[in-house]
C-alpha positions as CSV (number, residue, x, y, z in Angstrom):
1,M,106.3,19.9,-9.3
2,A,103.3,18.2,-10.8
3,S,100.8,16.1,-8.7
4,K,101.0,12.4,-9.0
5,N,98.2,10.7,-11.1
6,Y,98.8,7.3,-9.5
7,V,98.8,5.5,-6.1
8,V,101.2,2.7,-4.8
9,I,99.4,-0.2,-3.1
10,N,101.5,-3.4,-2.7
11,G,104.3,-2.4,-4.9
12,R,102.2,-1.4,-7.9
13,A,101.1,1.5,-9.5
14,Y,97.2,2.4,-9.7
15,N,95.6,5.1,-11.7
16,T,93.8,7.3,-9.2
17,I,90.9,8.0,-11.5
18,T,90.3,4.8,-13.5
19,G,91.9,2.4,-10.9
20,M,93.8,0.6,-13.8
21,V,97.4,-0.8,-13.0
22,M,100.1,1.5,-14.4
23,D,102.9,-0.7,-15.3
24,D,104.9,1.9,-17.4
25,I,105.7,4.1,-14.3
26,K,108.7,3.5,-12.4
27,I,108.4,3.4,-8.8
28,E,111.1,4.7,-6.7
29,K,112.3,3.0,-3.3
30,S,111.1,5.8,-1.3
31,E,107.7,5.5,-2.3
32,I,107.5,1.8,-1.6
33,E,109.1,2.3,1.9
34,K,106.7,5.0,2.6
35,E,103.7,2.9,1.5
36,Q,105.1,0.0,3.9
37,S,105.3,2.0,6.7
38,I,101.8,3.2,6.3
39,S,100.6,-0.5,6.5
40,R,102.6,-1.2,9.6
41,R,101.2,1.8,11.4
42,G,97.4,0.5,11.1
43,T,95.0,0.8,14.1
44,S,94.3,-2.5,16.0
45,V,90.9,-3.7,16.3
46,S,91.1,-3.6,20.1
47,N,92.0,-0.1,20.1
48,I,89.3,1.1,18.1
49,H,86.7,1.7,21.0
50,A,89.3,2.3,23.6
51,A,88.1,6.1,24.1
52,H,86.7,6.7,27.5
53,V,83.3,8.7,27.8
54,Q,82.9,11.0,30.8
55,K,80.0,10.1,32.8
56,S,77.2,12.9,33.3
57,S,76.8,14.3,36.8
58,T,73.6,15.6,38.0
59,L,73.3,18.4,40.8
60,N,72.2,17.5,44.1
61,R,69.1,19.7,44.5
62,R,69.2,19.0,48.3
63,H,72.2,21.1,48.7
64,V,72.0,23.3,45.7
65,K,69.2,25.8,45.4
66,M,67.0,25.9,42.4
67,P,67.7,29.2,40.4
68,Q,64.7,31.6,40.6
69,R,62.7,32.3,37.4
70,T,62.1,35.6,36.6
71,P,58.4,36.5,35.1
72,L,58.0,37.6,31.5
73,A,56.6,40.7,32.6
74,A,59.6,41.4,34.4
75,K,62.0,40.8,31.4
76,P,63.0,44.1,29.7
77,Q,61.1,44.4,26.7
78,K,62.6,46.0,23.4
79,A,60.9,49.1,22.2
80,R,58.5,48.6,19.5
81,V,59.4,49.7,16.2
82,D,56.9,50.6,13.8
83,V,57.6,49.4,10.4
84,K,55.6,50.7,7.4
85,Q,54.0,47.8,5.6
86,H,54.4,47.8,1.7
87,I,51.6,48.5,-0.5
88,A,51.6,45.0,-2.1
89,V,51.4,43.0,0.9
90,K,47.6,42.3,1.7
91,K,47.7,39.2,3.5
92,F,48.3,40.7,6.9
93,S,46.7,44.2,6.2
94,T,44.1,45.4,8.6
95,P,40.5,45.2,7.0
96,I,39.0,48.6,6.4
97,V,35.6,48.8,8.2
98,S,33.1,50.7,6.1
99,K,30.0,52.1,7.6
100,P,26.8,50.2,6.6
101,A,24.6,51.8,3.9
102,P,21.3,53.1,5.2
103,Q,18.6,50.6,4.3
104,K,15.7,52.1,2.4
105,I,12.3,51.2,4.2
106,A,9.9,50.0,1.4
107,I,6.7,51.7,1.6
108,N,3.7,49.5,0.6
109,R,2.0,50.7,-2.7
110,P,-1.6,51.5,-2.3
111,A,-4.2,49.3,-3.8
112,E,-5.2,49.8,-7.5
113,A,-8.0,48.6,-9.5
114,H,-7.4,46.0,-11.9
115,P,-7.4,47.1,-15.5
116,V,-10.3,44.8,-16.3
117,T,-12.4,46.8,-13.8
118,R,-11.2,50.0,-15.0
119,R,-12.3,49.2,-18.6
120,A,-15.7,48.0,-17.4
121,Q,-16.2,51.1,-15.6
122,Q,-15.3,53.1,-18.5
123,R,-17.7,51.2,-21.0
124,P,-20.7,53.3,-21.8
125,L,-23.9,52.0,-20.4
126,S,-26.6,50.6,-22.5
127,V,-30.1,52.3,-23.1
128,N,-31.9,49.5,-21.0
129,T,-29.4,49.8,-18.0
130,K,-29.9,53.8,-18.1
131,L,-33.7,53.5,-18.1
132,R,-33.4,51.0,-15.5
133,K,-31.4,53.3,-13.2
134,E,-33.6,56.3,-14.0
135,R,-36.9,54.4,-12.9
136,Q,-35.4,53.4,-9.5
137,P,-35.4,56.2,-7.7
138,L,-38.5,57.9,-9.4
139,A,-40.7,54.6,-8.4
140,M,-39.6,55.4,-5.0
141,N,-40.4,58.8,-4.7
142,N,-43.9,58.1,-6.3
143,N,-44.8,55.5,-3.9
144,P,-46.5,57.0,-0.7
145,L,-46.2,53.6,1.1
146,V,-42.3,53.9,0.7
147,A,-40.8,56.0,2.9
148,V,-37.7,57.5,1.6
149,A,-34.7,57.4,3.8
150,P,-32.2,60.2,3.9
151,Q,-29.2,59.7,1.7
152,K,-26.1,59.0,4.1
153,I,-22.9,60.8,3.0
154,E,-20.8,57.9,2.3
155,K,-17.2,58.4,3.8
156,P,-14.4,57.6,1.3
157,I,-12.8,54.3,1.8
158,A,-9.4,54.1,2.3
159,A,-7.1,52.3,0.2
160,K,-6.1,48.7,1.5
161,T,-2.4,47.9,1.7
162,A,-0.9,45.0,-0.1
163,H,-0.3,43.5,3.3
164,Q,-4.2,43.6,4.0
165,L,-5.0,42.6,0.6
166,K,-2.7,39.3,0.8
167,N,-4.3,38.4,4.3
168,E,-7.5,38.5,2.8
169,A,-6.7,36.5,0.0
170,I,-5.1,33.7,2.2
171,E,-8.1,33.9,4.6
172,K,-10.6,33.5,1.4
173,A,-8.6,30.3,0.2
174,L,-8.6,28.9,3.4
175,S,-12.4,29.2,3.6
176,N,-12.7,27.7,0.2
177,E,-10.9,24.9,1.0
178,I,-12.9,24.2,4.1
179,I,-16.0,24.3,2.2
180,S,-14.5,21.9,-0.5
181,N,-13.4,19.5,2.3
182,K,-17.1,19.6,3.8
183,K,-18.5,19.0,0.4
184,A,-16.0,16.1,-0.1
185,R,-17.0,14.4,3.1
186,R,-20.9,14.6,2.5
187,R,-20.4,13.1,-0.8
188,Q,-18.5,10.2,0.8
189,K,-21.0,9.9,3.2
190,K,-23.6,9.6,0.6
191,G,-21.4,7.2,-1.4
192,G,-21.0,5.4,1.7
193,A,-24.7,5.0,2.4
194,L,-25.3,4.0,-1.4
195,R,-22.6,1.3,-1.2
196,W,-24.4,-0.2,1.8
197,L,-27.7,-0.2,0.4
198,N,-26.4,-1.7,-2.9
199,T,-24.6,-4.5,-0.8
200,F,-27.4,-4.9,1.4
201,S,-30.0,-5.4,-1.6
202,V,-27.5,-7.8,-3.3
203,G,-27.3,-9.9,0.0
204,F,-31.1,-9.8,0.2
205,A,-31.3,-11.0,-3.6
206,V,-29.0,-13.8,-3.0
207,M,-30.5,-15.1,0.1
208,L,-34.0,-15.0,-1.6
209,L,-32.6,-17.2,-4.2
210,G,-30.7,-19.4,-1.9
211,G,-34.1,-19.7,0.0
212,Y,-36.1,-20.6,-3.4
213,L,-33.4,-23.0,-4.5
214,T,-33.4,-24.6,-1.2
215,Y,-37.2,-24.9,-1.1
216,L,-37.2,-26.6,-4.8
217,S,-34.6,-28.9,-3.4
218,M,-36.2,-29.8,-0.2
219,P,-38.1,-32.8,-1.2
220,N,-34.8,-34.5,-2.6
221,I,-33.3,-33.7,0.7
222,S,-36.1,-35.0,2.7
223,I,-36.3,-38.4,0.4
224,K,-32.7,-38.7,0.8
225,M,-32.6,-38.4,4.6
226,A,-35.7,-40.8,4.9
227,A,-33.9,-43.3,2.6
228,V,-30.9,-43.2,5.0
229,Q,-33.2,-43.7,8.1
230,S,-35.4,-46.4,6.6
231,G,-32.4,-48.3,5.0
232,I,-33.9,-48.6,1.5
233,D,-32.9,-46.6,-1.8
234,A,-36.2,-44.4,-1.9
235,K,-36.7,-42.2,-4.7
236,Y,-38.7,-38.7,-5.3
237,P,-40.9,-39.0,-8.4
238,G,-40.0,-36.8,-11.3
239,Y,-43.5,-36.4,-12.2
240,K,-46.7,-35.2,-10.8
241,P,-50.2,-34.9,-12.2
242,D,-51.3,-31.1,-12.5
243,G,-52.7,-29.6,-9.7
244,Y,-51.2,-31.9,-7.1
245,A,-48.6,-31.2,-4.8
246,L,-46.7,-33.1,-1.9
247,N,-48.7,-32.5,1.1
248,G,-46.9,-32.7,4.4
249,P,-43.8,-34.4,5.4
250,I,-42.4,-37.4,3.9
251,K,-43.1,-40.6,6.3
252,F,-40.6,-43.3,6.9
253,K,-40.0,-46.3,9.1
254,S,-37.7,-49.3,8.9
255,G,-37.8,-50.8,5.3
256,E,-40.6,-48.5,4.3
257,V,-41.3,-44.7,3.0
258,S,-44.5,-43.1,1.8
259,M,-44.8,-39.7,0.6
260,K,-48.7,-38.2,0.3
261,Y,-50.0,-35.9,-2.8
262,A,-53.0,-34.0,-2.7
263,Y,-54.7,-31.8,-5.2
264,A,-55.2,-28.0,-4.8
265,D,-58.4,-27.8,-3.5
266,G,-58.0,-30.8,-1.2
267,S,-60.7,-32.9,-3.0
268,S,-58.6,-35.9,-3.8
269,E,-55.3,-37.5,-2.7
270,Y,-53.0,-40.2,-3.6
271,T,-50.0,-41.7,-1.5
272,I,-46.8,-43.6,-3.1
273,T,-45.6,-46.4,-1.0
274,Q,-42.0,-47.9,-1.6
275,Q,-41.1,-50.8,0.5
276,K,-38.4,-53.2,0.8
277,S,-39.5,-56.5,-0.7
278,G,-38.1,-59.8,-2.5
279,W,-41.2,-60.3,-4.7
280,N,-41.3,-60.4,-8.4
281,S,-43.8,-59.8,-11.1
282,S,-45.7,-62.9,-10.5
283,A,-46.0,-62.5,-6.8
284,V,-47.0,-59.0,-7.2
285,K,-49.7,-60.2,-9.6
286,E,-50.9,-62.6,-7.2
287,F,-51.0,-60.1,-4.3
288,F,-52.9,-57.6,-6.4
289,S,-55.5,-60.0,-7.8
290,E,-56.6,-60.8,-4.1
291,K,-58.0,-57.1,-4.0
292,H,-58.8,-56.6,-7.4
293,K,-60.2,-59.2,-9.8
294,N,-58.8,-59.3,-13.3
295,P,-56.3,-56.2,-12.8
296,N,-54.9,-54.2,-16.1
297,T,-51.5,-55.1,-16.9
298,T,-49.4,-52.5,-18.5
299,M,-45.7,-53.1,-19.6
300,I,-43.4,-50.2,-20.1
301,D,-39.7,-49.7,-19.9
302,G,-39.1,-53.1,-18.6
303,L,-41.6,-52.5,-15.8
304,T,-44.9,-54.6,-15.3
305,I,-47.6,-52.3,-13.8
306,Y,-50.6,-53.6,-12.1
307,S,-53.6,-51.6,-11.9
308,G,-57.3,-51.5,-10.7
309,G,-59.7,-49.2,-9.5
310,K,-57.9,-46.5,-8.0
311,E,-54.8,-48.5,-6.9
312,A,-51.7,-49.7,-8.9
313,A,-48.6,-51.9,-7.9
314,W,-45.3,-52.7,-9.5
315,V,-41.7,-54.1,-8.5
316,N,-38.2,-52.8,-9.3
317,G,-34.8,-53.3,-7.8
318,G,-36.2,-55.0,-4.9
319,I,-38.8,-52.3,-4.2
320,L,-42.3,-52.8,-4.2
321,Y,-44.0,-49.5,-5.5
322,Q,-47.6,-48.8,-4.6
323,I,-50.2,-46.1,-5.3
324,S,-53.4,-45.8,-3.4
325,G,-56.0,-43.2,-2.5
326,D,-59.2,-41.5,-4.1
327,A,-57.6,-39.9,-6.7
328,N,-58.8,-40.8,-10.3
329,L,-55.5,-41.2,-12.0
330,S,-55.6,-42.3,-15.5
331,S,-53.3,-45.2,-16.8
332,S,-51.1,-42.9,-18.7
333,Q,-50.6,-40.9,-15.5
334,I,-49.6,-44.0,-13.5
335,E,-47.3,-44.7,-16.3
336,K,-45.4,-41.6,-16.2
337,I,-45.4,-41.8,-12.3
338,A,-44.0,-45.3,-12.5
339,T,-41.2,-44.4,-15.3
340,S,-40.3,-41.2,-13.2
341,L,-39.3,-43.3,-10.1
């Protein structure tokens, strides 16, 4: 009997492969009853986990002895069977220990002469060199004052090894380096001394120049200090006659400043006095006429200068200027002095 290709569920036939309803199949009553009986026989939900599991029981060690353990050495061991290893297996193969080959001891080569020195030795001597070598022993033998020393038999010099030659080259290089370092230090010392000397000379020249400039500006500095101390706007004359120079410090007191000029040989001198005053040219003329009758009047650059004998006076900016002394100053020199103040 061929197997069925359908299943009966709720009174209807379904294809077992596609799951489609098969209405063209006639279902027998016996099959419907069988399907209903199976559905009635289903397991209830309450009985699914009804199976009881047996609890575990542990042995009480106080009443039961622990089994004795047998050592591994006491266990019977199986006899070892030697199995031949296949030729293709190389992973677990025992390495073949080969004896090390005997090492060859390298022998240092003897020192050899450089080809250049060989060529120099083989080169034929010149005529002058031959004559010079021949003359030396003859001159020594013919000279009675020179004792001819017995010739010593020179022993053959053993050839140096490469190790000895290398050590000699290293020592020579180190000695050359030490000598070069000493020379460099000497040069540095000489260079430092030269730099120091140059610096000192430049500083000395700057100091001399500063002193000279200070010397030239000393009169201006002195007159400014005197002007501050005296309380008037005193000035230093920009002109002085030839042969005259400032003699002594600039003197000052309240409202007055005076400076003295002397000739180089000390034969004559004159003094310029600057005094605070409220006079005008008329008052200066009256004051000057009391000393000198009919004074000379000179007008230049807005200044009225009164002169007579070896003295002169004028006023400018509230300051009375006077020149006095035994110097024979000409009118042009007095005018230059007045206009330079």
